[in-house]
C-alpha angles and dihedrals in degrees: 000000000000115000118234114240114256111249112201115231117253111263113257117242111252114234120224114255117256095252091054091051089050091052091050092051092047092049091050092050091051091050091048093050091045093053091045091050091050095047097046100034094232104133092179090081091079103016122134090240092056090048092051091051092046092052092052092048093045094056097076091043092050093048093048089048091051088052091053090047093056093047098045095044084063091049100258118122109219114195086150089084090106093057092046089051090051090052089049092053092054094045091049092050094047096048094036092056092052104034111012138257099309090055087049090059093049093048092047091054091048095049092046091047090053089056089049091050091053091049090050092050091051098043104030103033102030100028096234115169107270094228094049092049092048092052089049091052090052092051092044093049093052094045096044095049092047090054093045092048091054090048100043111018102038095070090053105034097025086225119100091201100052138049126222114269117277133212113270128223118262112252130220133212136186091237103189095038092046092052091052091049089049090057090050090048093053091052090075095215118160114265093344094071091041093053090046091052093050093047092047090054090051096052099040125086095359114174128205088249090059090051091048093049094050089048091053091064098065090034091057090047092051095047096045100039107024105040135069090238091055093049091053092046093051091046088057088057094048103041116352094180092055090044090051091051088056093053100262112149098235099183092047093052093046091051093049092048096049094044091050088047090056092046092052091048089050089051087054087056089054089053088060094048094046094048106125090234093056116024093172143066114267125182111252095010094134089072095193094307091137089062091044088053089053089051091050089053091052090046088053090053092241092301127120096230094051090044090056090054092048093049090049090052095050093042090051092051090049094046093047095054092045096049104034110021132212101329095060092043087054089053087055087059087061088054090053089053090054090049091051089052090058090048091052091054091049093049091049091052088052089047092236095147099174094051090047092051092049091050090050092052093050092046091052092049092049092047090052088051090050096052095041098055133060092203140348111268113258092239089065098036093067089057095051094111091050092049091047087051092055094045095048093047090049091054097039096046092086096066103037125124114185124192107284096236096039110141096006119130109238124211120181114242 
């Protein structure tokens, strides 16, 4: 019998590593902002001041998102991040007023972790619906901190809704490098000045909390994806019954994940209190950032790198509207029109006619909005981060893959 000739299999295309994809996305975003800034004349889009503000505002979102990542990778939905952040803000203000900023961080983690422990008891031990428990945590956090503020802060600050000011962290800057970047930024050269402005914002006025938060991103990746403990924790979020049959302590890993989630959310609350523009507890100061952190986690497809990009996006939108107002936010609409133009070309190359037509319609509507207004009304500007959240989730929802057992109540046996 004649043997058939062996035909080698076609070589598989090698995918780019995650970090390379992230660099490409970041480079594309910088080019887009640079062109938009050049075309509209609004240099604030890539200025060092805007970048500094964006970093500070992205920290609580990033920390809340990391908290959601830990919890949901173990199969527990945590919409109580907002309440845990609120508890963290109060704990940070109380300890920071008495013992300084480092004590504020410790207390914020402890208060947030207590909220996470309560959520774990309700969902893991008693099988309460995860959404119901999360809503209860949010209500409890708001009510408890309001009571504690009246009891503790009112005699000192004479305001039941605000704490006395606390001592800030010292900040650090790369002085010589920052000065050189400042000269490049002032040169107003396309892309070069924009990159210099962004880099200058990243190396100026950096606090220890910023360094710690950035460090937590690769640390979370390493613990969850490169250790035996992380493998077991993620297996609990994918198939807890199979994990249990292999000897994995399902309840233990769920408890650890949710408590760590609460601690990270509490640390996000401390980032709000220790913001140089605030430096005190203020009732309602979280402003829904716990939910935005959850949205950033979903945008990042339950991965630390994607979460970092989502937090940067939402922090940038928030910082831009706070620092520059409606005119610059309107310029950002022009940038979205340019982005949609790129999407249209891509969809046409892929021969996806319906998607290309939809992108064209949206681009035309946004361009008409851009040319018909002098600035975005202030009532809408303050909600820019929330609108960006909705838009991003609508676009990203087509490629998401959540943990298989996320939100399911687990009972052993």
